[in-house]
VOLO-778148 format. One line per 3 residues: for each residue x, y, z of C-alpha. Coordinates in steps of 0.02 Angstrom, whole numbers, always signed. Each point is the difference from the previous one (the first is absolute). Layout:
N
X/Y/Z | ...
This chain:
381
+4917/+4836/+6004 | -18/-152/-113 | -118/-15/-83
-65/+175/-40 | -190/+28/+2 | -84/+9/-172
-31/+187/+19 | +184/+47/+35 | +83/+126/-118
+82/-77/-151 | +177/+8/-58 | +40/+64/-174
+130/-93/-106 | +72/+83/-158 | +99/-111/-116
+141/+78/-101 | +59/-138/-119 | +145/+87/-87
+182/-48/+29 | +164/+49/-86 | +62/-176/+31
-87/-164/+46 | +89/-93/+139 | +23/-191/-39
-97/-55/+159 | -148/+119/-26 | -171/-70/-44
-98/+157/+38 | -100/+84/-140 | +140/+108/-67
+53/+61/-173 | +158/+83/-67 | +11/+113/-151
-170/+75/+22 | +48/+168/+84 | -83/+97/-143
-168/-69/+64 | +22/+75/+172 | -93/+167/-25
-146/-89/-81 | +0/-131/+137 | -6/+135/+136
-149/+81/-85 | -87/-171/-8 | +36/-32/+186
-75/+165/+43 | -155/-33/-101 | -16/-174/+73
+14/+72/+178 | -131/+134/-43 | -123/-138/-49
+9/-92/+168 | -145/+14/+126 | +46/+115/+144
+49/-82/+162 | +117/+32/+149 | +180/-49/-30
+143/-9/+128 | +158/-35/-107 | +70/+19/-174
+138/-109/-70 | +95/+24/-168 | +71/-171/-49
+85/-65/-152 | +94/-17/-108 | +95/+158/+38
-112/+140/+67 | +154/+112/+18 | +0/+18/-190
-144/+121/+22 | +29/+184/+22 | -57/+91/+156
-131/+88/-106 | -70/-167/-62 | -3/-69/+176
-89/+156/+63 | -133/-11/-133 | -38/-178/+47
-9/+38/+184 | -115/+149/-36 | -114/-117/-92
-1/-118/+150 | -44/+144/+116 | -139/+57/-115
-82/-171/-19 | +29/-77/+171 | -25/+66/+176
+188/-18/+32 | +56/+17/+181 | +98/+163/+17
+132/-97/+93 | +2/-146/-124 | +159/-99/-24
+53/+26/-181 | +138/-115/-54 | +101/-1/-161
+123/-134/-55 | +162/+67/-69 | +158/-70/-78
+160/+63/+84 | +72/+67/-162 | -68/+136/-113
-68/+106/+143 | +71/+157/+81 | -40/+127/+138
-106/+107/-117 | -104/-151/-50 | -26/-48/+181
-48/+175/+48 | -125/+11/-142 | -78/-171/+46
-9/+48/+188 | -93/+160/-50 | -136/-104/-85
-43/-81/+169 | +97/-162/-17 | +64/-30/+175
+79/-173/-7 | +129/-79/-123 | +38/-184/-28
+171/-11/-84 | +52/-160/-88 | +176/-38/+61
-15/-191/-9 | +176/-23/+64 | +157/+96/+41
+112/-138/-67 | +71/+39/-172 | +0/-181/-55
-184/-14/+56 | -44/+156/-93 | +66/-78/-162
-84/-168/+33 | -164/+90/+25 | +29/+105/-155
-9/+164/+90 | +74/+154/-83 | +50/+95/+157
+140/-15/+128 | -8/+3/+186 | +60/+177/+4
-150/+55/-104 | -114/-65/+137 | +90/+102/+130
-4/+155/-110 | -186/-21/-33 | -34/-12/+187
+100/+156/+31 | -86/+93/-140 | -174/-57/+61
+39/+61/+175 | +59/+169/-71 | -156/+4/-109
-113/-9/+153 | -40/-184/+29 | -2/-68/+177
-75/-171/-36 | +113/-106/-106 | -3/-188/-35
+119/-118/-87 | -39/-154/-96 | +127/-145/+3
+0/-175/-73 | +89/-147/+81 | +38/-176/-64
+63/+56/-168 | +113/-128/-88 | +168/-3/+80
-39/+103/+152 | +96/-45/+155 | -51/+22/+182
+140/+125/+22 | -63/+103/-149 | -173/+3/+74
+64/+48/+174 | +90/+151/-78 | -161/+53/-84
-93/-13/+165 | +136/+98/+92 | -14/+136/-134
-188/+8/+24 | +14/+14/+185 | +124/+142/-18
-97/+106/-128 | -118/+142/+44 | -156/-89/-62
-164/-36/+85 | -55/-161/-85 | +64/-146/-103
-77/-142/-99 | +105/-159/-21 | -58/-125/-129
+60/-177/-31 | +36/-15/-183 | -127/-105/-96
+56/-53/-177 | -163/+20/-93 | -34/-105/-156
+23/+96/-160 | +128/+124/+65 | +178/+10/-72
+66/-55/+168 | -107/-157/-8 | +75/-36/-171
+175/+23/+69 | -38/-124/+141 | -68/-126/-125
+154/+13/-106 | +114/-18/+153 | +71/+177/-13
-64/+42/+173 | -31/-113/+148 | -139/+47/+125
+30/-20/+186 | -85/-145/+86 | -144/+27/+122
+105/-32/+153 | +126/+133/-51 | -137/+126/-34
-80/-38/+164 | +170/+32/+87 | +10/+169/-84
-176/+45/+56 | +37/-50/+180 | +161/+102/-9
-103/+150/-56 | -123/-23/+143 | +139/-15/+132
+107/+145/-67 | -143/+122/-15 | -76/-51/+165
+170/+37/+82 | +1/+169/-85 | -171/+38/+75
-106/-13/-155 | -182/-63/+13 | -36/-150/-109
-183/+37/-30 | -33/-100/-157 | +82/-154/-78
+111/+103/-118 | -10/+173/+81 | +90/+90/+140
-29/+174/+72 | +121/+98/+109 | -148/+62/+99
-179/-68/-7 | -69/+161/-73 | +108/-30/-157
-87/-162/-47 | -66/+12/-179 | -176/+64/+18
-46/-40/-180 | +61/-179/+10 | -92/-17/+164
-161/+27/-97 | +43/-159/-102 | +54/-104/+148
-155/+50/+95 | -101/-54/-153 | -62/+175/-31
-72/+64/-159 | +107/+91/-129 | -33/+94/-160
+128/-33/-137 | +46/+98/-158 | +121/-36/-141
+51/-141/-115 | -5/-169/+88 | -57/+74/+166
-103/-113/+115 | -136/+76/+111 | -140/-56/+116
-155/+95/+50 | -124/-96/+107 | -13/-178/-65
+57/+47/-175 | +183/-22/-53 | +60/+62/-168
+158/+12/-106 | +36/+129/-134 | +65/-34/-173
+186/-45/+8 | +65/+96/-151 | +17/+189/+27
-71/+45/-171 | -148/-118/+22 | -37/+81/+170
+19/+174/-73 | -115/-33/-149 | -134/-77/+114
-2/+155/+112 | +5/+119/-147 | -146/-87/-81
-102/+4/+159 | -7/-187/+21 | +54/-94/+158
+186/-31/+11 | -34/-160/+99 | +60/-159/-92
-93/-111/+124 | -102/+7/+160 | -34/-132/+134
-134/-9/+134 | +77/-60/+164 | -99/-127/+96
-18/+17/+191 | +109/-155/+18 | +137/+79/-106
-10/+165/+92 | +21/-86/+166 | +148/-103/-64
+86/+157/-65 | -25/+86/+170 | +99/-141/+78
+132/-12/-132 | +33/+186/+0 | -29/+35/+187
+115/-134/+64 | +144/+85/-91 | -15/+138/+132
+114/-74/+131 | -39/+120/+144 | -181/+33/-42
-61/-164/-70 | -185/-31/-30 | -119/+78/+127
-140/-110/+54 | -119/+147/+29 | +42/+78/-167
-19/-167/-87 | -174/-23/+74 | -53/+175/-46
+60/-14/-177 | -57/-180/-39 | -144/-32/+121
+76/-153/+78 | +115/-32/+146 | +180/-36/-49
+23/-150/+109 | -173/-68/-46 | +46/+7/-184
+180/-58/+8 | +7/-94/+166 | +81/-163/-69
+135/+96/-94 | +39/+111/+150 | +12/-143/+122
+108/-106/-115 | +121/+138/-52 | +9/+65/+175
+43/-174/+63 | +143/-5/-128 | +67/+164/+66
-41/+95/-158 | -139/+113/+65 | -38/+91/+158
-185/+26/+46 | -28/+102/+157 | -192/+7/-18
+8/+172/-80 | +133/-7/-137 | +74/-136/-106
+184/+23/-42 | +143/-97/-76 | +133/-61/+121
+183/+26/-45 | +1/-178/-68 | -159/+32/-92
+73/+154/-79 | +131/-110/-86 | -138/-110/-67
-128/+134/-33 | -51/-57/-173 | -40/-173/+62
-97/+68/+149 | -102/+125/-100 | -50/-123/-136
-93/-101/+136 | -130/+141/+12 | -43/+10/-187
């Protein structure tokens, strides 16, 4: 229920910044050519985790970068450190992001044996032209093979990431991707509209006229097509960019974020928030490693969050939950003020415009509000 109370168990985020290839659209904290650092980085992660004050935790998430570059032994050591330092729920959701190439049944079996029980596989698209535009180094067949190998390796909770709105994408190409998703034996999917971030190779290609981005109306058409297609196929659209085949397969770790819960974070460039303190770690893997090895804080900066900012973030994050929305009672418990008392003018105005629905207990985006979610959420900051 959004927002979570302050005493709720935390999520644990683990950033693995290594990649064999950097995709041209990616602006995450990733590095290629540093694989030789991985063993030392894993040791630093474990030491960093061991230094964290003990507290209850409900989820673990390996993000990247490419966490699937780690061996099962390395993943197991990191998870053992989490269990030793945190009161980790025995039934915790433990997710690992994986590329569809470079993994096999033996790797999946080994990872499953460590306690990882959910995979998020980066498909991005099943269209060959789209894969080339996005700079991906796999084929659609590799995604299918990875799903089959993961199933054989013991996984029964699989998610796919896809990107829509890439330069040159047509509605028919997107429909085929959606039909493929609906037909695959997966439990979850995340569909992200491409954002061409400044400083990326793709942004440079757009500036030089090599690529042309889709206009906002076309991207909105693609998003509406996704909502309609997956609704017809019976999927639950529980968050702006996320669908689950059944409600129990919603991403429990990401729900911690959307419910404005606390999360511990480890690794180069990782962001965390405990209480009113938000921090970010050093971006460069070697800088992070050396800080941990020397016994100094790996945080590059920290920020104290004001009550006003925490309330605004509760709204910005919680409204992304399309079915759940923001609970009035949970809001009052967390922030000490009634939701409608604090945001009455915004609620009345946006409800009058057909963008929000307030039933006296929950505040939710309407279908029209979902298409304009960014414009709606910014009104609460």
